[in-house]
N, C-alpha and C positions, 0 to 999 in steps of 0.2 A: 797403677799399683806399684810398679817398680820404683817410681819416684818417691812414693810414700814410704816404702820400706827402706830406701836409701837414706831418706831424711831421718827416719828413726835410728838408723845405724850411725848417722853423723852425730845425732844428739847423744847417743850412748857413748860414742867415742869422746865427745866434748865433755860429758859428765865424768868419765873415767880420769881425764886429765885436768879436771877442774877448770874448764874453760869459763871465763867470766861471763860469757854470753848466757850461760845457763841461769846464773843468778839474776842477770839483767832481765831475762824473760819472765822469771818467777816474780821478780819485784815490780815489774812494769809490764803488765799484760798488753797495754796499749802499744807497746813497742814490738809485739809479736806479729809483725807483718812482713810480707815478702821483701819489701824494699830494705828493711833493716837487716834481715837475715842475709840478703844478697850482699849488702855492704860489708857485713862482718866476714863473710866468706871471701870477698874480694880483698879485704885487708890482709887476711891470712895468705892469700895467693901472692900478693905483692911483696910479702916479707918472707916468702919461702921458695920462690921460683928459681933462685940462683944458689940454693944450698940444699942440705939434706933434711930440712925440717919436716917435710912431708912424710919421711920414713923413719926419722930419728925421734923417738918419743921424748927424750930429754930436751932436745933443742925445740921441739914443738911445744913442750910445756912452758919453757921460758918465753917463746913467742906469744903464746896465748895470754900469758899474764901481762906482758908488755902491751899487747893489743887491748886488753881490758882496761888498762890505765889510760890508753889513748882514747878509747871510746868514752869513758867517764869524763875526761878532760874536754873532749870535743863537745859533749852534750852541754856542759857548763859554759864553754866558750860560745856555743851557739845561742844559749839563753841570754848571755851578756850582749851579743851582737844584735839580737832581736829587740833589745830595749832601746837601741839607737834609732831615733826618728829618721835620720838621714838614710840609714841602711834599708829600712822597711818602706820608706817613702809614704809615711803616714800609717794610720791604724787600719789594718786590713780585716779586722773583725767586723762581722755583720750583725746587726741587731734587727731581728724580724719582729713585727707586730702582728697580733692575731688577725687584725683587720687590714693588714697591709696588702699591697698588690702581689707580692711574691706568694703569700699564702693562698690568695684567691686564684692565682694562676695554677698552683699545684692542685688545689681542690678541683678545678675544672678538668685538669689532666686526668686525675684519678677517677672522676665521675665518668668521663668519656671512655676510659680504659675498662672500668667495671661494666659499663653498659655494653661495650663491644664483647666482653666475656659472656654476658647474659644473652646477647643476641647471636652469639657464635659467629661473629664477623671479625673477631680480632685476628690479626696476622703478624707474624714476626719476619725478620729478614731471612733470606734464603740460606740454608745451611748446606755446605758441600757434603756429599755422601756417596757411598758406593754400596753395592749389594753385599750382604753378609755371605760368608763362604760356609759351605757345608761339605762333609766328606761323603763321597759316593764310591761305589764299587768295592771290591774285595781283593785282598792279596796284592799282586803286582798291578792290578788295574785300579787300585785305590787311589783317589786323587781328590783334591779340593776344587770345588767349582763355585762360582759366584751365583748367588740366588737372584731372582728377579725382585726388584725393590717394590714394595707396596707402602706408600706414604701413610697408610692407616695402620700399618703393622710395624711397631718399633723394632722388633727383633730381626726384621728383614733388611735393616739398614745399619751401616757403620758410619757414624757421623764424624766429621773432621772440622777443621777451622780454616779460615782464609781472611785476608785483609779486606776491610770494607771498601766499597767504592764510594762514589759521591751519593749524597742524599737522594737525588733524583733517580739515580740508577737503582739504588736499593729499594726505593718505594715501588718501582715497577716489578720487582722480582719477589715481593713479599709473598709468604705462603703460610700454611699451617700443617705441620706433619706430626705424627705420633712420636713421642719420645719415651724412654724408659722411666718409670717412676723410681726415684732414688731409694725410697723406703722398701721397694720390692726386692732389693739386692741384699743378700746375706753377706755384709761386708767382712765380718770376721772370717767366714769360710773362704771368701774370695782372697783375703790377705794371706790366709794360711796356704792356699793353693799357690799363690804367687811366691810366697817365701820358700816353699818346697822347690819350686823351679829355680829360684835364685841359689839355693844351697847346692844345686847340681852344677852350678857354674864355678869353676875352680877360682876364677878371679875374685869371686865374692866369698866363697866358703873358706878360703885359706886365711881370711882375716877374722874368722869367728873362733871363739873359744869352744872347747869340747862340750861343755855343758850347754852352750847355746845351740850347737848342732843337735844335741840329744833332745832338747826341748822343742 
């Protein structure tokens, strides 16, 4: 939630200073992906780490405009390079036929997956987790304790992530546990709650306008 709100704040900031990335994303939705956003942020970091552009609005405005020109030029230059046969080492586009082996392989995979769903035998890779915490006691004795995990009760577990092991290792630890249904969460209320907690942090609220704090 904090990441989403921080990203919304970045977009608002970029829009106020007419960052060209806003027009790029509006004009090319297919560029609205994590890699492109990360590259644009990294470009800004590379051009502002040795000066005051991060805190000086005028300098940041000039940097954003220059970076926008660089991005447009880079896209056109990349298109020109991709037309070179020597650079791409041949045509990397794939043409699939409806009766080709690739389609047949995918159909087999989907049929096996759906059949596993129906038979309730489908398993996913093991997900690291720990017991959800709840508050017990009152007054000075109030404390947070970890609940006993139940793989059939989603709210009893807090899921996390980890790097994959080898295929053989992951197959041996496959399992099926309950997870929260995405649509069961009131995301608007959840974001409002997170935003209220962010406003309480001085490092965040000091960068907001008065009308934003009131809203």
